[in-house]
C-alpha positions as CSV (number, residue, x, y, z in Angstrom):
1,M,74.9,-27.8,-71.4
2,Q,75.4,-26.3,-74.9
3,K,74.0,-22.8,-75.4
4,V,72.1,-22.5,-78.7
5,M,70.7,-19.7,-80.8
6,I,68.2,-20.5,-83.6
7,V,68.2,-18.0,-86.4
8,G,65.0,-18.2,-88.4
9,G,61.4,-18.6,-87.1
10,G,60.0,-20.5,-90.1
11,V,59.1,-24.3,-90.3
12,G,62.7,-25.4,-90.0
13,G,63.5,-23.1,-87.0
14,T,60.3,-24.1,-85.2
15,T,61.1,-27.9,-85.7
16,V,64.6,-27.5,-84.4
17,L,63.2,-25.4,-81.4
18,K,60.7,-28.1,-80.5
19,L,63.4,-30.9,-80.8
20,L,66.1,-29.1,-78.8
21,S,63.6,-28.1,-76.1
22,E,63.1,-31.7,-75.3
23,S,66.8,-32.3,-75.0
24,E,68.8,-32.3,-71.8
25,V,72.0,-31.5,-73.8
26,F,71.0,-28.2,-75.3
27,S,69.9,-24.8,-73.7
28,I,68.2,-22.5,-76.2
29,V,69.1,-19.1,-75.0
30,C,67.7,-17.1,-78.0
31,M,65.4,-17.3,-81.1
32,A,66.0,-14.7,-83.8
33,D,63.7,-13.6,-86.7
34,T,62.8,-10.3,-88.3
35,N,59.2,-11.3,-88.0
36,E,58.1,-11.1,-84.4
37,S,54.9,-13.0,-85.5
38,A,56.7,-16.0,-87.0
39,E,55.7,-19.4,-85.8
40,G,59.1,-20.1,-84.1
41,M,59.1,-16.8,-82.4
42,L,55.6,-17.3,-80.9
43,A,56.7,-20.9,-79.8
44,A,59.7,-19.5,-78.2
45,K,57.7,-16.9,-76.3
46,E,55.5,-19.7,-75.1
47,R,58.5,-21.4,-73.7
48,R,59.8,-18.2,-72.1
49,I,62.8,-18.2,-74.4
50,P,64.3,-14.7,-75.2
51,T,63.5,-13.5,-78.8
52,V,65.3,-10.9,-80.9
53,T,64.5,-9.4,-84.3
54,N,68.2,-9.1,-85.2
55,W,70.4,-12.2,-84.8
56,S,73.5,-10.1,-84.1
57,M,72.0,-9.1,-80.7
58,G,72.0,-12.9,-79.7
59,L,75.8,-12.9,-80.1
60,E,75.9,-11.2,-76.7
61,W,75.3,-14.6,-75.1
62,D,78.4,-16.9,-74.9
63,L,77.0,-19.3,-77.6
64,D,78.3,-22.7,-78.3
65,I,76.1,-23.5,-81.4
66,I,74.1,-21.3,-83.9
67,F,71.5,-23.0,-86.0
68,D,70.9,-21.0,-89.3
69,T,67.5,-22.2,-90.6
70,T,66.9,-19.2,-92.8
71,G,68.3,-20.8,-96.0
72,D,69.8,-17.4,-97.0
73,P,73.5,-17.7,-97.9
74,S,74.1,-14.0,-97.1
75,V,72.8,-14.5,-93.6
76,Y,75.0,-17.6,-93.1
77,K,78.1,-15.6,-94.3
78,K,77.3,-12.7,-91.9
79,I,76.8,-15.0,-88.9
80,K,80.0,-16.9,-89.8
81,R,81.9,-13.6,-90.0
82,D,80.7,-12.2,-86.6
83,M,80.3,-15.2,-84.4
84,G,82.8,-16.2,-81.7
85,E,85.8,-18.3,-82.4
86,Q,84.5,-21.2,-80.2
87,T,81.0,-21.1,-81.6
88,I,79.9,-23.7,-84.1
89,L,77.6,-22.6,-87.0
90,I,75.3,-25.3,-88.3
91,P,73.8,-24.4,-91.7
92,G,70.3,-25.1,-92.8
93,S,71.2,-28.2,-94.7
94,V,72.8,-29.8,-91.7
95,A,69.9,-28.6,-89.5
96,L,67.5,-30.3,-91.8
97,I,69.3,-33.6,-91.7
98,M,69.5,-33.4,-88.0
99,T,65.8,-32.6,-87.7
100,K,64.9,-35.6,-89.8
101,L,67.1,-37.8,-87.8
102,F,65.7,-36.6,-84.5
103,E,62.1,-36.9,-85.9
104,E,62.9,-40.5,-87.1
105,K,64.4,-41.4,-83.8
106,N,61.4,-40.2,-81.9
107,R,59.0,-41.9,-84.3
108,L,60.9,-45.3,-83.9
109,I,61.1,-45.0,-80.2
110,S,57.4,-44.1,-80.1
111,K,56.6,-47.1,-82.2
112,L,58.7,-49.4,-79.9
113,E,57.1,-47.9,-76.8
114,N,53.7,-48.7,-78.3
115,T,54.8,-52.2,-79.2
116,S,56.1,-52.6,-75.6
117,A,52.8,-51.3,-74.2
118,K,50.7,-53.7,-76.4
119,M,52.9,-56.7,-75.3
120,D,52.4,-55.7,-71.6
121,L,48.6,-55.5,-72.3
122,I,48.5,-59.0,-73.8
123,L,50.4,-60.5,-70.8
124,N,48.3,-58.7,-68.2
125,T,45.0,-59.5,-69.9
126,T,45.5,-63.0,-71.0
127,S,43.3,-65.6,-69.4
128,E,45.9,-68.3,-69.5
129,G,47.4,-69.5,-66.2
130,M,51.2,-69.9,-66.1
131,V,53.3,-71.8,-63.7
132,V,57.1,-72.1,-63.9
133,I,59.4,-74.5,-62.0
134,D,63.2,-74.7,-61.7
135,H,65.3,-77.7,-62.4
136,E,64.5,-79.2,-59.0
137,G,60.8,-78.9,-59.4
138,F,60.1,-75.9,-57.1
139,I,57.6,-73.4,-58.3
140,I,59.2,-70.0,-59.2
141,M,56.3,-68.2,-61.1
142,F,52.6,-68.2,-60.7
143,N,50.5,-65.5,-62.6
144,D,47.1,-64.0,-61.9
145,S,45.2,-66.2,-64.3
146,A,46.8,-69.2,-62.5
147,E,45.5,-67.9,-59.3
148,R,42.0,-67.6,-60.7
149,A,42.0,-71.0,-62.5
150,S,43.3,-72.9,-59.5
151,D,41.6,-70.7,-56.8
152,T,44.9,-70.7,-55.0
153,K,46.9,-67.6,-53.8
154,R,50.3,-67.0,-55.4
155,E,52.1,-66.8,-52.0
156,D,50.8,-70.2,-51.0
157,V,52.5,-72.0,-53.9
158,L,55.6,-70.0,-54.7
159,G,58.7,-72.0,-53.3
160,R,56.7,-75.3,-52.9
161,H,57.5,-78.4,-55.0
162,I,55.1,-78.8,-57.9
163,K,54.0,-82.3,-56.7
164,D,52.7,-80.7,-53.5
165,F,50.4,-78.6,-55.7
166,I,49.6,-80.9,-58.6
167,P,50.4,-84.5,-57.7
168,S,49.7,-85.6,-61.3
169,T,52.0,-83.0,-62.9
170,G,53.9,-83.8,-66.0
171,L,56.3,-81.0,-65.8
172,L,59.0,-83.3,-64.2
173,R,58.6,-85.6,-67.0
174,V,59.0,-82.8,-69.6
175,M,62.4,-81.9,-68.0
176,Q,63.6,-85.5,-68.1
177,T,62.6,-86.0,-71.8
178,N,63.2,-82.5,-73.0
179,Q,60.1,-82.9,-75.1
180,K,57.2,-80.4,-75.3
181,E,53.6,-81.7,-74.5
182,V,50.8,-79.7,-76.2
183,N,47.2,-79.5,-75.1
184,Q,47.2,-82.1,-72.4
185,E,44.2,-82.6,-70.1
186,I,44.8,-82.4,-66.3
187,T,42.4,-82.3,-63.4
188,L,43.2,-80.4,-60.2
189,S,42.5,-81.6,-56.7
190,N,39.5,-79.3,-56.6
191,G,38.1,-81.2,-59.6
192,M,38.7,-78.3,-62.0
193,E,39.6,-79.5,-65.6
194,L,42.3,-77.7,-67.5
195,I,44.0,-77.9,-70.9
196,T,47.7,-77.5,-70.5
197,T,50.9,-77.1,-72.6
198,R,54.2,-78.1,-70.9
199,I,57.4,-76.8,-72.3
200,P,61.1,-77.4,-71.0
201,L,63.2,-74.4,-70.2
202,V,66.7,-74.6,-71.9
203,N,69.5,-72.0,-71.6
204,A,72.0,-70.9,-74.2
205,E,74.2,-73.9,-73.3
206,K,71.3,-76.4,-74.1
207,E,71.0,-77.2,-70.4
208,I,67.5,-77.9,-68.8
209,I,67.0,-75.2,-66.3
210,G,63.3,-75.9,-65.6
211,A,59.9,-76.1,-67.2
212,F,56.7,-74.1,-67.5
213,S,53.0,-74.9,-68.0
214,V,50.5,-72.7,-69.7
215,F,46.9,-73.8,-68.9
216,R,43.4,-72.7,-69.3
217,N,39.9,-73.8,-68.2
218,K,38.6,-76.4,-70.6
219,T,35.4,-74.5,-71.2
220,E,37.5,-71.4,-72.4
221,A,39.4,-73.3,-75.1
222,V,37.4,-71.8,-77.8
223,Q,37.9,-68.3,-76.5
224,L,41.7,-69.1,-76.3
225,A,41.8,-70.1,-79.9
226,E,40.2,-66.7,-80.8
227,Q,42.7,-64.7,-78.7
228,I,45.7,-66.6,-80.3
229,T,44.4,-65.6,-83.6
230,D,44.2,-61.9,-82.5
231,L,47.7,-62.1,-81.1
232,K,49.1,-63.6,-84.3
233,E,47.6,-60.6,-86.2
234,I,49.3,-58.2,-83.8
235,Q,52.6,-59.9,-84.2
236,T,52.4,-59.8,-87.9
237,M,51.6,-56.0,-87.8
238,L,54.5,-55.3,-85.4
239,Q,56.9,-57.3,-87.6
240,A,55.8,-55.5,-90.6
241,I,56.4,-52.1,-89.0
242,I,59.9,-53.1,-87.9
243,Q,60.8,-54.8,-91.1
244,S,59.7,-51.8,-93.3
245,S,61.7,-49.2,-91.3
246,E,64.5,-47.4,-93.2
247,E,66.5,-47.1,-90.0
248,A,68.5,-50.1,-88.9
249,I,67.0,-51.7,-85.7
250,S,68.4,-54.4,-83.4
251,V,66.8,-55.8,-80.3
252,V,68.5,-57.9,-77.6
253,D,67.1,-59.6,-74.5
254,E,68.2,-58.9,-70.9
255,Q,71.3,-61.1,-71.3
256,G,72.4,-59.2,-74.4
257,R,71.5,-62.0,-76.9
258,G,70.2,-60.9,-80.3
259,L,66.4,-61.2,-80.6
260,L,65.5,-59.2,-83.8
261,I,66.9,-57.3,-86.7
262,N,65.4,-55.8,-89.7
263,P,66.5,-55.5,-93.4
264,A,68.0,-52.1,-92.9
265,Y,70.3,-53.4,-90.2
266,T,71.5,-56.0,-92.7
267,R,72.1,-53.4,-95.4
268,I,74.2,-51.2,-93.2
269,T,76.1,-53.8,-91.2
270,G,76.4,-56.6,-93.8
271,L,75.3,-59.1,-91.1
272,T,72.4,-61.6,-91.6
273,K,69.9,-63.0,-89.0
274,T,71.7,-66.2,-88.7
275,Q,74.9,-64.2,-87.7
276,V,73.1,-62.1,-85.1
277,I,70.0,-63.7,-83.6
278,G,70.9,-65.6,-80.4
279,K,74.5,-64.2,-80.5
280,P,76.1,-61.7,-78.0
281,A,75.3,-58.0,-78.6
282,S,79.0,-57.3,-79.4
283,I,78.9,-59.5,-82.5
284,D,78.3,-56.6,-84.9
285,I,80.9,-54.2,-83.3
286,Y,84.2,-53.6,-85.2
287,E,85.3,-50.6,-83.2
288,G,83.8,-49.3,-80.0
289,E,81.9,-50.6,-76.9
290,S,78.6,-52.4,-77.1
291,M,75.9,-49.9,-76.3
292,H,73.4,-52.7,-75.7
293,M,75.5,-54.0,-72.9
294,K,76.0,-50.6,-71.3
295,V,72.2,-49.9,-71.5
296,L,71.5,-53.3,-69.8
297,Q,74.0,-52.5,-67.1
298,T,72.8,-48.9,-66.4
299,K,69.2,-49.2,-67.4
300,K,69.7,-45.7,-69.0
301,P,69.4,-44.8,-72.6
302,V,72.5,-43.6,-74.7
303,R,72.3,-41.4,-77.7
304,G,74.6,-40.2,-80.4
305,V,77.5,-42.7,-79.9
306,N,80.0,-43.1,-82.7
307,M,81.2,-46.5,-83.6
308,R,82.0,-48.9,-86.6
309,V,79.9,-51.9,-87.1
310,G,80.0,-55.1,-89.3
311,P,82.5,-56.4,-91.7
312,K,82.1,-53.3,-93.9
313,H,83.4,-51.3,-90.9
314,K,80.5,-48.8,-91.5
315,E,80.8,-45.7,-89.3
316,V,77.4,-45.1,-87.7
317,I,75.7,-43.2,-84.9
318,V,73.9,-45.4,-82.5
319,N,70.9,-44.6,-80.1
320,V,70.1,-47.4,-77.6
321,A,67.2,-47.5,-75.2
322,P,66.2,-50.1,-72.4
323,I,63.1,-52.2,-72.7
324,I,61.4,-52.1,-69.3
325,V,58.2,-54.0,-68.6
326,D,56.4,-53.6,-65.3
327,G,59.6,-52.1,-63.9
328,C,61.7,-55.1,-65.0
329,L,64.5,-54.9,-67.6
330,K,63.6,-57.2,-70.6
331,G,66.2,-56.1,-73.1
332,S,67.2,-53.1,-75.2
333,V,66.5,-51.7,-78.6
334,G,69.0,-49.9,-80.8
335,V,68.6,-47.7,-83.8
336,I,71.6,-47.3,-86.0
337,H,72.0,-44.4,-88.3
338,D,74.4,-44.2,-91.3
339,V,76.0,-40.8,-91.0
340,S,78.4,-40.8,-93.9
341,E,76.7,-37.8,-95.5
342,I,76.7,-35.8,-92.2
343,Q,80.3,-36.7,-91.7
344,A,81.2,-35.4,-95.2
345,L,79.5,-32.1,-94.3
346,T,81.3,-32.1,-90.9
347,H,84.7,-32.5,-92.7
348,E,83.9,-29.7,-95.0
349,L,83.0,-27.5,-92.0
350,N,86.2,-28.4,-90.3
351,R,88.2,-27.6,-93.4
352,A,86.5,-24.2,-93.7
353,R,87.3,-23.5,-90.1
354,Q,91.0,-24.4,-90.7
355,I,91.1,-21.9,-93.5
356,I,89.5,-19.3,-91.3
357,R,92.1,-20.0,-88.7
358,T,94.8,-18.6,-90.9
359,L,93.2,-15.2,-90.2
360,Q,93.5,-15.8,-86.5
361,A,96.3,-15.2,-84.0
362,K,98.0,-18.5,-83.1
363,Y,100.3,-17.5,-80.2
364,S,99.7,-16.2,-76.6
365,F,102.1,-14.8,-73.9
366,D,102.6,-18.4,-72.7
367,D,104.5,-18.9,-76.0
368,I,106.9,-16.1,-75.3
369,I,110.0,-17.7,-73.7
370,G,112.2,-15.7,-71.5
371,A,112.7,-14.8,-67.8
372,S,115.5,-12.3,-68.0
373,E,115.1,-8.7,-67.0
374,E,115.4,-7.6,-70.6
375,M,112.3,-9.7,-71.5
376,K,110.2,-9.1,-68.4
377,L,109.7,-5.3,-69.3
378,P,108.5,-5.8,-72.9
379,I,106.3,-8.6,-71.9
380,E,104.7,-6.4,-69.1
381,Q,104.4,-3.5,-71.6
382,A,102.7,-5.8,-74.1
383,K,100.2,-7.1,-71.5
384,L,99.4,-3.7,-70.6
385,S,98.9,-2.5,-74.1
386,A,96.6,-5.5,-74.8
387,R,94.1,-4.0,-72.4
388,T,93.9,-0.8,-74.4
389,P,93.0,0.0,-78.0
390,A,96.1,2.0,-78.5
391,T,98.4,1.6,-81.5
392,V,101.5,-0.5,-80.7
393,L,104.9,-0.2,-82.2
394,L,107.2,-3.2,-81.8
395,R,110.9,-2.4,-82.2
396,G,113.8,-4.8,-82.3
397,E,116.2,-6.6,-84.5
398,S,115.2,-9.1,-87.1
399,G,114.5,-12.5,-85.5
400,T,113.7,-11.3,-81.9
401,G,110.1,-12.3,-82.0
402,K,108.1,-9.2,-82.9
403,E,105.3,-11.1,-84.7
404,L,105.0,-13.4,-81.6
405,F,104.4,-10.4,-79.5
406,A,101.7,-9.2,-82.0
407,H,99.9,-12.4,-81.8
408,A,100.0,-12.4,-78.0
409,I,98.7,-8.8,-77.8
410,H,95.8,-9.6,-80.0
411,N,94.9,-12.8,-78.1
412,A,95.0,-11.0,-74.8
413,S,92.7,-8.2,-76.0
414,D,89.0,-7.9,-76.1
415,R,89.3,-8.4,-79.9
416,K,90.6,-11.9,-79.6
417,F,87.4,-13.4,-81.1
418,N,87.7,-11.2,-84.2
419,K,90.1,-11.4,-87.1
420,F,93.9,-11.0,-86.9
421,V,95.3,-9.9,-90.2
422,R,99.0,-10.1,-90.9
423,V,100.7,-7.9,-93.6
424,N,104.4,-7.9,-94.5
425,C,104.8,-4.4,-95.9
426,A,108.2,-5.3,-97.5
427,A,106.9,-8.4,-99.2
428,I,104.3,-6.7,-101.4
429,S,105.2,-4.7,-104.4
430,E,104.7,-0.9,-104.2
431,S,102.3,-1.0,-107.1
432,L,100.0,-3.5,-105.3
433,L,100.5,-2.5,-101.8
434,E,97.8,0.3,-101.7
435,S,95.1,-1.8,-103.3
436,E,96.0,-4.8,-101.0
437,L,95.8,-2.6,-97.8
438,F,92.7,-0.5,-98.7
439,G,91.0,-2.4,-101.4
440,Y,89.7,-1.1,-104.6
441,D,86.3,-0.4,-106.3
442,E,85.2,-2.0,-109.6
443,G,86.9,-0.4,-112.6
444,A,89.6,1.2,-110.5
445,F,92.3,0.0,-112.9
446,T,92.8,-2.4,-115.7
447,G,92.3,-6.0,-114.6
448,A,90.4,-5.1,-111.4
449,S,87.9,-7.8,-110.3
450,R,84.2,-7.2,-110.8
451,G,82.7,-5.8,-107.8
452,G,85.9,-4.6,-106.4
453,K,88.0,-6.2,-103.6
454,V,88.1,-5.8,-99.8
455,G,91.5,-4.6,-98.5
456,F,93.3,-5.9,-95.4
457,F,92.0,-3.1,-93.2
458,E,88.3,-3.8,-94.1
459,E,89.0,-7.5,-93.5
460,A,90.3,-6.8,-90.1
461,N,87.5,-4.7,-89.1
462,Q,86.6,-5.0,-85.3
463,G,89.9,-7.0,-85.0
464,S,93.6,-6.3,-85.3
465,I,96.0,-5.7,-88.2
466,F,99.7,-6.4,-87.9
467,L,101.9,-4.3,-90.2
468,D,105.3,-5.8,-90.2
469,E,108.3,-3.9,-91.6
470,I,106.3,-0.6,-91.3
471,G,109.6,1.3,-92.1
472,E,109.5,0.0,-95.7
473,L,106.2,1.7,-96.6
474,P,106.4,4.2,-99.5
475,A,105.6,7.9,-98.8
476,N,102.1,7.8,-100.4
477,I,101.0,4.8,-98.4
478,Q,102.3,6.5,-95.2
479,A,100.0,9.4,-95.9
480,K,96.9,7.1,-96.3
481,L,97.9,5.1,-93.2
482,L,98.1,8.4,-91.2
483,R,94.6,9.1,-92.3
484,V,93.4,5.7,-91.1
485,L,95.0,6.2,-87.7
486,Q,93.5,9.7,-87.4
487,E,90.1,9.4,-88.9
488,K,89.3,5.7,-88.4
489,E,88.3,5.4,-92.1
490,I,89.7,4.2,-95.4
491,I,89.0,5.1,-99.0
492,R,89.3,2.3,-101.6
493,V,91.6,2.8,-104.7
494,G,89.3,4.3,-107.3
495,G,86.6,5.1,-104.7
496,T,85.4,8.3,-103.2
497,K,83.3,7.1,-100.4
498,P,85.0,6.9,-96.9
499,I,84.5,3.5,-95.2
500,P,84.5,3.7,-91.4
501,I,86.6,1.0,-89.7
502,N,87.5,0.0,-86.1
503,V,90.9,-1.6,-86.3
504,R,93.6,-2.0,-83.8
505,V,97.0,-1.5,-85.5
506,I,100.1,-3.3,-84.3
507,A,103.2,-2.2,-86.2
508,A,106.8,-3.6,-86.2
509,T,110.1,-2.5,-87.6
510,N,113.7,-3.4,-87.2
511,I,115.1,-0.1,-88.7
512,N,115.9,3.1,-86.9
513,L,112.8,5.2,-87.6
514,E,114.4,8.3,-86.0
515,Q,117.2,8.1,-88.5
516,A,114.6,7.4,-91.3
517,I,112.8,10.6,-90.3
518,A,116.1,12.5,-90.5
519,N,116.7,11.0,-93.9
520,G,113.2,12.1,-95.1
521,S,112.1,8.4,-95.9
522,F,109.6,8.3,-93.0
523,R,106.9,10.7,-92.0
524,E,107.4,12.4,-88.6
525,D,103.6,12.8,-88.0
526,L,103.1,9.1,-88.8
527,Y,105.9,8.2,-86.4
528,F,104.2,10.1,-83.6
529,R,100.9,8.3,-84.3
530,L,102.6,4.9,-84.3
531,N,104.9,5.5,-81.4
532,R,102.1,6.0,-78.8
533,M,103.0,2.6,-77.2
534,P,106.5,1.7,-78.2
535,I,107.9,-1.8,-77.1
536,F,111.6,-2.5,-77.5
537,I,112.3,-6.2,-77.7
538,A,116.0,-7.0,-76.6
539,P,118.2,-9.0,-79.0
540,L,119.4,-12.5,-77.9
541,R,122.9,-11.3,-77.2
542,K,121.6,-9.1,-74.4
543,R,119.6,-11.9,-72.6
544,K,121.8,-15.0,-72.9
545,E,120.5,-16.2,-69.7
546,D,117.4,-17.2,-71.6
547,L,119.4,-19.4,-74.0
548,K,118.7,-22.7,-72.1
549,E,115.0,-22.2,-71.8
550,L,114.8,-21.0,-75.4
551,A,116.8,-23.9,-76.7
552,E,114.6,-26.4,-74.8
553,H,111.4,-24.8,-76.2
554,L,112.7,-24.8,-79.8
555,I,113.9,-28.5,-79.5
556,N,110.3,-29.4,-78.6
557,K,109.1,-27.6,-81.7
558,I,111.7,-29.1,-84.0
559,N,111.0,-32.5,-82.7
560,Q,107.3,-32.1,-83.9
561,E,108.4,-30.8,-87.3
562,Y,111.1,-33.3,-87.9
563,G,109.6,-36.3,-86.2
564,R,112.5,-36.6,-83.7
565,S,112.6,-37.3,-80.0
566,I,115.4,-35.2,-78.8
567,E,115.1,-34.9,-75.0
568,G,117.3,-31.9,-74.2
569,I,120.6,-30.1,-74.5
570,T,123.8,-30.4,-72.2
571,T,125.1,-27.5,-70.1
572,A,128.4,-27.6,-72.1
573,A,126.5,-27.0,-75.3
574,I,124.6,-24.0,-73.8
575,H,128.0,-22.5,-72.5
576,K,129.4,-22.9,-76.1
577,M,126.5,-21.1,-77.5
578,Q,126.5,-18.3,-74.9
579,I,130.0,-17.1,-76.2
580,Y,128.3,-16.3,-79.6
581,N,126.7,-12.9,-80.1
582,W,123.7,-14.2,-82.2
583,P,123.3,-11.6,-84.9
584,G,120.3,-13.5,-86.3
585,N,118.7,-13.7,-82.8
586,V,116.2,-16.4,-81.9
587,R,115.7,-17.3,-85.7
588,E,119.4,-18.1,-85.9
589,L,119.2,-20.1,-82.7
590,E,116.4,-22.2,-84.2
591,N,118.4,-22.6,-87.4
592,I,121.5,-23.8,-85.5
593,L,119.5,-26.3,-83.3
594,G,117.7,-27.6,-86.4
595,R,120.9,-28.2,-88.1
596,A,122.3,-30.0,-85.1
597,I,119.3,-32.2,-84.9
598,I,119.4,-33.1,-88.5
599,F,123.0,-34.4,-88.2
600,M,122.4,-36.3,-85.0
601,K,122.3,-40.0,-85.0
602,L,119.0,-41.8,-84.4
603,N,120.1,-43.2,-81.2
604,E,121.2,-39.9,-79.9
605,T,118.7,-38.0,-77.6
606,I,120.7,-35.2,-76.1
607,I,122.4,-32.3,-78.0
608,D,126.0,-32.1,-76.8
609,I,128.8,-29.7,-77.4
610,H,130.1,-31.6,-80.4
611,H,126.8,-31.2,-82.1
612,I,127.0,-27.4,-82.1
613,P,128.7,-26.1,-85.3
614,D,132.4,-25.1,-84.7
615,F,132.0,-21.5,-86.1
616,I,130.0,-20.7,-82.9
617,E,133.3,-20.6,-81.1
618,E,134.4,-17.7,-83.4
619,I,133.3,-14.8,-81.3
620,P,132.3,-11.9,-83.4
621,I,134.4,-8.8,-82.5
622,N,132.6,-6.1,-80.6
623,Q,132.7,-3.0,-82.7
624,E,133.0,-0.9,-79.6
625,K,136.2,-2.7,-78.8
626,L,137.6,-2.3,-82.2
627,L,136.8,1.4,-82.3
628,M,140.0,2.3,-80.2
629,K,141.0,5.9,-79.9
630,P,143.6,7.0,-82.4
631,S,147.1,7.7,-81.2
632,G,146.5,11.4,-81.6
633,Y,146.6,14.3,-84.0
634,V,149.3,14.1,-86.6
635,S,150.4,17.5,-87.8
636,G,150.5,18.0,-91.5
637,K,148.1,15.2,-92.4
638,P,144.6,15.8,-93.6
639,L,141.6,14.4,-91.6
640,S,140.5,12.0,-94.3
641,E,144.0,10.5,-94.4
642,I,144.0,10.1,-90.6
643,I,140.6,8.3,-90.8
644,D,141.7,6.0,-93.6
645,Q,144.8,5.0,-91.7
646,Y,142.7,4.3,-88.5
647,E,140.1,2.3,-90.6
648,A,142.9,0.2,-92.2
649,E,144.3,-0.7,-88.7
650,I,140.8,-1.8,-87.5
651,I,140.3,-4.1,-90.5
652,Q,143.7,-5.6,-90.1
653,Q,142.9,-6.4,-86.5
654,A,139.7,-8.0,-87.4
655,F,141.4,-10.1,-90.2
656,Q,143.9,-11.3,-87.6
657,T,141.3,-12.2,-85.0
658,H,139.3,-14.1,-87.6
659,K,142.3,-15.8,-89.2
660,G,141.6,-14.1,-92.6
661,N,137.9,-15.1,-92.9
662,K,136.4,-12.3,-94.8
663,T,132.8,-13.3,-94.1
664,L,133.3,-13.4,-90.3
665,T,135.3,-10.2,-90.4
666,A,132.5,-8.3,-92.4
667,K,129.8,-9.7,-89.8
668,A,132.0,-8.6,-86.9
669,L,132.4,-5.1,-88.3
670,G,128.7,-4.8,-89.2
671,I,129.3,-4.3,-92.9
672,S,128.5,-6.4,-95.9
673,V,131.3,-8.6,-97.6
674,R,130.9,-6.4,-100.8
675,N,131.6,-3.3,-98.7
676,L,134.6,-4.9,-97.0
677,Y,136.1,-5.7,-100.5
678,Y,135.6,-2.2,-101.5
679,K,137.4,-0.8,-98.4
680,M,140.2,-3.3,-98.8
681,E,140.7,-2.2,-102.4
682,K,140.5,1.5,-101.3
683,L,143.0,1.1,-98.5
684,K,145.2,-1.3,-100.5
685,L,145.0,-4.1,-97.9
């Protein structure tokens, strides 16, 4: 059952409350309005529904839907900002449309129920006797008026042949001739004179299946004429009601054959009476299951079913209910609503939710691949940190998955239903970084927006902010960030008033912060604030046992992006990749696999060793192995000359190993290609 909170106790909120209270699908857990004497608040109290004067108090419930009937855009924005991720917010305009649809549905069903009751009344109070026989002449129906007219009990005639009851009957003749006989006189064995009309019964295949007779005492003929006149007037009135309805209505009999449609039905579906009346109930369906047939089978109503109908393929919502007379199913009635306007609003709502999702964390710990010991420790540390509000510092080389950890920590915390704001400190220019992080007041600088601007920290209030590349922050921003961490407040650019915030900071860096502190480029006090919960993420070269699992996960991801159907990777290919040290870590692995998949033939489904680029075989030289001890102290030579000689030997060995490839040599030595050229020129290599 959907848990609902209604915000606004006015006419709209009261109407929604009354409608949803009658539903078996919705459970109203709270009614909110600042005025405790509002009509909706009083109605909720009568129904023993909790009421609050501040809608934010209602967010304590695990809500599925919030109806905002206040009509105040500011209230709608606040609710949208603070509600849960899984909660659906329905604005007043949609609530109004839904209210009208529900009211119209109830009105039409009420009219149909009244119509059914009137028809029952006519059949039960009519003074006409009715007898029905099957195709063999045996009596299968005998009503109350027939009992009174013939002075015979129903149980005495049912199952008997018609000639045993009325020797002079003309019903057998009617079946033979298939011709109706109207107002014929007949005399029963007890001398009673009747006026009867005999009609053959024909099924959909035009086969004679029996006949029935409607008869009345001759002395009551005048009264009969008067009652027929009244019946025609009632029929005319009912037809006028149905025909003038703006909602499309279709009625079928118990066999699912069309009995009645109105002009609104023709307008929506594009089908005329000749195309529907007498035809199967599925005749109007383009896409979906016949709800008429489902109701006839289950004898239970269905509501809110989406389908497409008619040659126009119109998308509609259908409500269908059974027609039951004296406990017997006589057919079903369907009301069709054209919901193109509601769908347009729904699409806009979904689009807005997709935009909001960009401010939410997308990954969880299930998305972090790795079972090696080097990964188990950071994962356990991250899960532990998620249960606390402590600042987290993610450390590791570029491409190891620091942002993935940040997403997972947020989603595992009690802030997961609030915003997750991501900031790359190195991607924003120094001149803009302060205003982007902390916002600015109106007039703070030339070109500032009117009314000021909310910064990333304010936007992430009650949630988490991920500061990537934290080591790239300039000194003045480091000071302001330290104040945020210490005082839990920010001051906008150009502003003087502190703004309290409650933000969980997750920082990440790939540089050596300790060395940065020694160089004076990073504040030591900020380092101690950030380093409360450090998590070191191992590079790929130190957890190569995870390569196979990582490769399979990345292949599935690349399949979705490239529209391929690669099924896996061979053991030989994995072994070939395991001899490489992966300086670019997981990001480089994804690049290599993506390149391999691009160049694979369409009929190839497994990545094999020949799909992996050959340069993977070139093993980068371990710098620790290259740094061999010098032969010893050489008397008479200065230290700088000894070091230059040793450096020249190392570079020459690297060149030999990489067959003169300067790019691979520079990568193996951990220096840039430009620096390598400089050293070669200096050492005359």
